[in-house]
C-alpha positions, 0 to 999 in steps of 0.5 A: 500500500502506498503512503501518499502522505509519506511520499509527499513529505519525501517529494518536498524534502527532495524538491531542490535536488536535481535528477530525481525520478519516482518509480513504483516498486517494492510495494511502495515508491522508490526515489531515484537520484542520478539513476540510483536508488536513494530512498524508498517509501512504503506504508509504514517506513522509509528505506535509505541507502547510506554509506555502509561505513555509517551503518552501525551508528545509524541503526542505533537511532530510534526506529532504525533497523538494518534491511534484511532480504532473503536472510541477508543483511544489506549494509548501507540500507536502513529502514526507518519507522514512520513514527521515528520521522514525524518531524521535518527535521528528523526526515531531513536528517535521513534524506541528507544522509542518503543524498550524501552517499548517492554520488558514491553509490553504484547504479544497478545494472538495470539502471545504467 
């Protein structure tokens, strides 16, 4: 289910960021920056692609968890519960982290 309120908050936070594309996937919305997955929004949380070197510190924050798929932890991908990003300041902090890593992130083969 798509959380339009959460998507709109992310759109607003990315409004001054060039090269943003939105794609529906993962039962939600993916915000691509420079052709690379940067942030996703689902019904109850966001996922941010951050510098893997910051992963351990990030998951110590309230409402933040590692992303696991197929039993494997994806370092550099963190999920933040919606109730942990209620304020604009909290959401902006996570988006800034994702945008800072984006230039160093590798694009998937599908998006090249």
